[in-house]
N, C-alpha and C positions, 0 to 999 in steps of 0.2 A: 634405834634410840641414838641420839647424838651424844658423842663423848668429847667434851671440850679438852680433856687432857690429851687424848689421842691426837686431836687436830693440832694442838699446840706442839706436841712432840714431832708430828709430821712436818709442821711449818719449820721447826728448828732443823730437822734433817734435810729438808729440801733447800733451805736457805744456805746450808754449807756448800752445796754445789755452786750456787751463784756467787758466793763469797770467793770460792776458789777460782772460778773463771774470771771474776773481776780482778782479783789480785794478780793473776797472770797478765791480764791486759794492762793493768797499772804498772806492773814491773817492767814491761816492755817499753813503756813510756811513749814518747812521740805524740803525734797528733791524735792517734787512736786512744792512747792512755788519757790524754787531757779531755777528750770528748767523753770517755767513759766516766771520768771523775765528775764532770759537769752533769752528765746524765744521771749519775747515781744521786747526787745532791738534789737535783730537781725531783727525781722520783720519790725520794724519801720525804721531802716536804709535801708533795702532792698526796702521797699515801697517808701521811699523818693527818693532813687536812680532811681527807676523805673519811678517815676513821672517826675523827672528832665530829664531823657532820652526821655520820651514821648514828653515833651514840647520842648526839643531841636530839636527833629526830626520833629517838626511841628504839633504834636498832640494838641488837644484842651483841655482846662480845663475840659470840660464835659467828655472827655475820661478818664482823671485822676480820676475824681470823681467816674465814673462808675467802674473803676478798684479798687479803695479804697473800694467801696461797696462790691465788690467780696471778697476782703481780709477780710472784717468785717463778711460777711456771712460765710466764711470758718471757721473763729475763733469762731463764735457763735456756729456753729455745733460741732466743735471739743471740745469746753469747756462744752457743754451740755452733750455730750456723755461720757466724762471722769468722 
C-alpha cells in the first residue's frame, strides 16, 4: 500500500543532502557556483511545470512526489560525482 506521508518525509530527507551539496558549491562561488545557481533555477522551473502538467492531465500527487524524488536522486548523484 502506498503511503503518501512516508514518501513526503523521504523527499524532505533526501532533499537535505542535495541542499547541503548545493550550498557548498554556491559558497565556493566562481564559475561552478554560478553554473549551479543557474542550473538550480532552471531545474526548479522545469520540475514545477512538469508537476502542473501531471496534475492537469489527471496524475496523482503521489506521482508528482515520486517524480520529484527521481529529480532529487539524480541531483544527489551528480553533485557527489563532481
